[in-house]
NUMI-577603 format. One record per residue (C-alpha): residue number from 1; x, y, z. Coordinates in steps of 0.05 Angstrom, whole numbers. Layout:
BEGIN
ATOM   num       px       py       pz
ATOM   NUM        X        Y        Z
...
This chain:
BEGIN
ATOM   num       px       py       pz
ATOM     1      -16      -54     -365
ATOM     2       28      -52     -304
ATOM     3      104      -54     -309
ATOM     4      124      -89     -245
ATOM     5      192      -90     -213
ATOM     6      213     -138     -157
ATOM     7      228      -82     -108
ATOM     8      192      -49      -50
ATOM     9      186       27      -47
ATOM    10      227       29       17
ATOM    11      268      -16       63
ATOM    12      230      -54      116
ATOM    13      268      -78      177
ATOM    14      258     -150      199
ATOM    15      218     -154      264
ATOM    16      255     -182      325
ATOM    17      193     -222      342
ATOM    18      125     -238      312
ATOM    19       67     -193      330
ATOM    20        1     -220      302
ATOM    21      -41     -167      337
ATOM    22        1     -112      307
ATOM    23      -10     -146      240
ATOM    24      -84     -143      253
ATOM    25      -82      -68      265
ATOM    26      -40      -58      202
ATOM    27      -93      -95      162
ATOM    28     -137      -33      168
ATOM    29      -86        3      125
ATOM    30      -93      -50       72
ATOM    31     -167      -70       69
ATOM    32     -203      -18      110
ATOM    33     -248       36       81
ATOM    34     -190       84       79
ATOM    35     -137       31       64
ATOM    36      -91       24        5
ATOM    37     -140      -23      -31
ATOM    38     -189       34      -31
ATOM    39     -140       86      -57
ATOM    40     -117       39     -112
ATOM    41     -186       19     -136
ATOM    42     -215       89     -131
ATOM    43     -162      120     -175
ATOM    44     -158       59     -222
ATOM    45     -233       61     -237
ATOM    46     -233      136     -242
ATOM    47     -178      131     -294
ATOM    48     -213       75     -332
ATOM    49     -278      114     -334
ATOM    50     -248      183     -347
ATOM    51     -288      222     -399
ATOM    52     -263      284     -435
ATOM    53     -191      258     -430
ATOM    54     -168      301     -489
ATOM    55     -194      365     -459
ATOM    56     -174      349     -386
ATOM    57     -111      309     -399
ATOM    58      -69      335     -340
ATOM    59     -122      313     -291
ATOM    60     -127      244     -323
ATOM    61      -51      237     -322
ATOM    62      -50      255     -248
ATOM    63     -103      205     -227
ATOM    64      -76      148     -270
ATOM    65       -5      160     -247
ATOM    66      -22      161     -173
ATOM    67      -62       96     -183
ATOM    68        3       63     -205
ATOM    69       39       83     -141
ATOM    70      -19       57      -99
ATOM    71       -6      -13     -126
ATOM    72       63       -8      -94
ATOM    73       32       17      -29
ATOM    74      -10      -46      -25
ATOM    75       53      -87      -33
ATOM    76       89      -50       22
ATOM    77       32      -57       72
ATOM    78       23     -131       54
ATOM    79       97     -146       67
ATOM    80       93     -110      133
ATOM    81       36     -155      154
ATOM    82       72     -217      129
ATOM    83      135     -200      167
ATOM    84       95     -188      231
ATOM    85       62     -256      223
ATOM    86      125     -295      207
ATOM    87      140     -342      265
ATOM    88       75     -326      301
ATOM    89       61     -400      314
ATOM    90      105     -458      333
ATOM    91      137     -487      271
ATOM    92      128     -561      258
ATOM    93       95     -610      212
ATOM    94       61     -655      263
ATOM    95      -13     -633      266
ATOM    96      -24     -671      332
ATOM    97       21     -622      368
ATOM    98      -30     -567      355
ATOM    99       23     -522      323
ATOM   100      -28     -467      308
ATOM   101      -53     -460      380
ATOM   102      -17     -393      388
ATOM   103      -65     -366      335
ATOM   104     -122     -371      385
ATOM   105      -93     -312      423
ATOM   106      -90     -269      360
ATOM   107     -146     -220      345
ATOM   108     -151     -241      272
ATOM   109     -159     -316      262
ATOM   110     -164     -308      187
ATOM   111      -88     -300      186
ATOM   112      -82     -372      210
ATOM   113     -145     -405      182
ATOM   114     -150     -378      111
ATOM   115      -79     -356       94
ATOM   116       -9     -378      107
ATOM   117        1     -327      164
ATOM   118       -3     -273      111
ATOM   119      -38     -210       88
ATOM   120     -110     -212       63
ATOM   121     -156     -159       31
ATOM   122     -192     -148       98
ATOM   123     -194      -94      151
ATOM   124     -170      -98      223
ATOM   125     -233     -135      245
ATOM   126     -232     -186      188
ATOM   127     -285     -153      145
ATOM   128     -269     -161       71
ATOM   129     -253     -101       28
ATOM   130     -310      -88      -20
ATOM   131     -325      -48      -82
ATOM   132     -375       -2      -49
ATOM   133     -314       37      -23
ATOM   134     -302       60      -95
ATOM   135     -326      128     -117
ATOM   136     -322      141     -192
ATOM   137     -378      190     -207
ATOM   138     -355      215     -274
ATOM   139     -356      286     -246
ATOM   140     -284      309     -241
ATOM   141     -295      359     -185
ATOM   142     -332      308     -143
ATOM   143     -281      254     -155
ATOM   144     -222      299     -139
ATOM   145     -256      324      -76
ATOM   146     -270      251      -56
ATOM   147     -197      233      -69
ATOM   148     -174      290      -25
ATOM   149     -219      267       31
ATOM   150     -199      194       20
ATOM   151     -125      210       27
ATOM   152     -138      252       89
ATOM   153     -177      194      120
ATOM   154     -120      146      102
ATOM   155      -71      193      135
ATOM   156     -112      195      199
ATOM   157     -115      119      202
ATOM   158      -40      113      191
ATOM   159      -28      159      250
ATOM   160      -74      118      294
ATOM   161      -40       52      275
ATOM   162       27       85      291
ATOM   163        0      105      360
ATOM   164      -27       35      371
ATOM   165       34       -7      353
ATOM   166      107        2      372
ATOM   167      137      -50      325
ATOM   168      194      -18      284
ATOM   169      172      -53      220
ATOM   170      101      -25      223
ATOM   171      125       44      243
ATOM   172      176       46      186
ATOM   173      121       29      136
ATOM   174       73       80      166
ATOM   175      126      135      167
ATOM   176      142      125       93
ATOM   177       68      123       73
ATOM   178       52      185      113
ATOM   179      101      222       68
ATOM   180       79      191        2
ATOM   181        5      196       20
ATOM   182       19      268       37
ATOM   183       43      278      -34
ATOM   184      -23      252      -60
ATOM   185      -62      297      -13
ATOM   186      -25      358      -39
ATOM   187      -32      334     -111
ATOM   188     -107      329     -106
ATOM   189     -110      396      -70
ATOM   190      -72      428     -126
ATOM   191     -116      395     -178
ATOM   192     -178      423     -144
ATOM   193     -145      492     -141
ATOM   194     -130      491     -216
ATOM   195     -200      466     -232
ATOM   196     -239      514     -186
ATOM   197     -193      569     -162
ATOM   198     -205      550      -89
ATOM   199     -142      549      -45
ATOM   200     -151      479      -16
ATOM   201      -79      480        9
ATOM   202     -101      525       67
ATOM   203     -135      464       97
ATOM   204      -71      425      104
ATOM   205      -48      386      141
ATOM   206     -108      342      157
ATOM   207     -105      317      212
ATOM   208      -72      378      242
ATOM   209       -7      344      258
ATOM   210       58      350      218
ATOM   211       95      290      191
ATOM   212      155      317      228
ATOM   213      123      291      292
ATOM   214      140      221      267
ATOM   215      215      205      264
ATOM   216      205      151      211
ATOM   217      169      203      167
ATOM   218      215      261      183
ATOM   219      277      226      154
ATOM   220      241      217       87
ATOM   221      219      290       86
ATOM   222      291      310      100
ATOM   223      307      273       34
ATOM   224      254      314       -1
ATOM   225      205      257      -14
ATOM   226      146      300        6
ATOM   227      157      346      -53
ATOM   228      169      293     -107
ATOM   229      117      262     -152
ATOM   230      144      201     -188
ATOM   231      119      188     -258
ATOM   232      107      113     -257
ATOM   233      109      101     -332
ATOM   234      158       90     -389
ATOM   235      133      146     -433
ATOM   236       62      166     -412
ATOM   237       26      212     -363
ATOM   238       76      268     -379
ATOM   239       27      324     -365
ATOM   240       25      312     -290
ATOM   241       74      370     -284
ATOM   242       19      418     -305
ATOM   243      -13      404     -238
ATOM   244       46      383     -194
ATOM   245       85      449     -195
ATOM   246       97      510     -152
ATOM   247      112      503      -78
ATOM   248       91      456      -22
ATOM   249       36      488       20
ATOM   250       68      469       86
ATOM   251      142      486       79
ATOM   252      146      525       13
ATOM   253      195      476      -19
ATOM   254      195      471      -95
ATOM   255      154      413     -123
ATOM   256      187      366     -172
ATOM   257      166      311     -221
ATOM   258      216      254     -229
ATOM   259      210      208     -289
ATOM   260      207      135     -268
ATOM   261      199      101     -201
ATOM   262      246      108     -141
ATOM   263      304       60     -133
ATOM   264      267       21      -80
ATOM   265      293      -35      -35
ATOM   266      297     -111      -36
ATOM   267      234     -151      -25
ATOM   268      237     -191       40
ATOM   269      247     -266       32
ATOM   270      193     -295       77
ATOM   271      212     -357      118
ATOM   272      174     -422      109
ATOM   273      119     -440      158
ATOM   274      116     -517      154
ATOM   275       57     -522      203
ATOM   276       16     -487      149
ATOM   277       46     -525       91
ATOM   278       71     -458       65
ATOM   279      107     -472       21
ATOM   280      102     -547        9
ATOM   281      164     -583       35
ATOM   282      218     -614       -8
ATOM   283      189     -684        1
ATOM   284      132     -664      -43
ATOM   285      175     -637     -100
ATOM   286      168     -676     -164
ATOM   287      232     -689     -201
ATOM   288      244     -698     -276
ATOM   289      234     -774     -276
ATOM   290      168     -769     -238
ATOM   291      143     -713     -283
ATOM   292      159     -754     -345
ATOM   293      123     -814     -316
ATOM   294       62     -773     -300
ATOM   295       64     -741     -370
ATOM   296       66     -810     -403
ATOM   297        6     -834     -363
ATOM   298      -34     -770     -376
ATOM   299      -17     -759     -449
ATOM   300       -2     -832     -467
């Protein structure tokens, strides 16, 4: 079960103008091979399929707990895409005015043809996310090594999206996820170390560029978010601290487990896009009398 709260992990600024091509680039961080859909589903299926849970409980707790945070990462990326697409076409409810013509200049027509100018489980080129991106071998060493590589690949893609787009909303999201994804990289490195004795932390950072190079990430590291693992549960996954402990491999700061999710920030209230009938206008709302009339006719 997922305990969901109507909050985002961090505050997203409202864009000053729509940027559908930036939204297209950000889609890679949602539905690409190294996107948040992949991290969520990899760790979710690994936790579902975990064998030897009693004997290897700390490793199960770690994978299951990180999977919960990845759900929130999907939400954060999706809202970034939605904000970048808000107002991307001329608003109006007269279809003869060709209100969606601005969508022709956007790289990703799916945002205008198959959704209400909103996020989809696709990559930056419109290819759908698919289950072949999931690795859940049943071998703990192999899965943890895959997870480490997956998080490093996700980190590289975030950096490239940052270098591709200059929109403050996209960069704010990327900066935050560089920090939180970095936590997951270190967590899987420490899990591999405890399982094998190999000092995986010597490989970090991958790519070889510090989060401090990104102002939007640096401010979160200054608050210590790079050394905190949140326990996203009411009373479970308590043995994550047996893996998430010691010092951070890059700056030597003390690692900490915090019970419960972060405070978070308000979820953006997306504006209506009447040219897409999203949402349906007030003229289509059924009132009590109409509902009763329909009910009488249907149920006699």
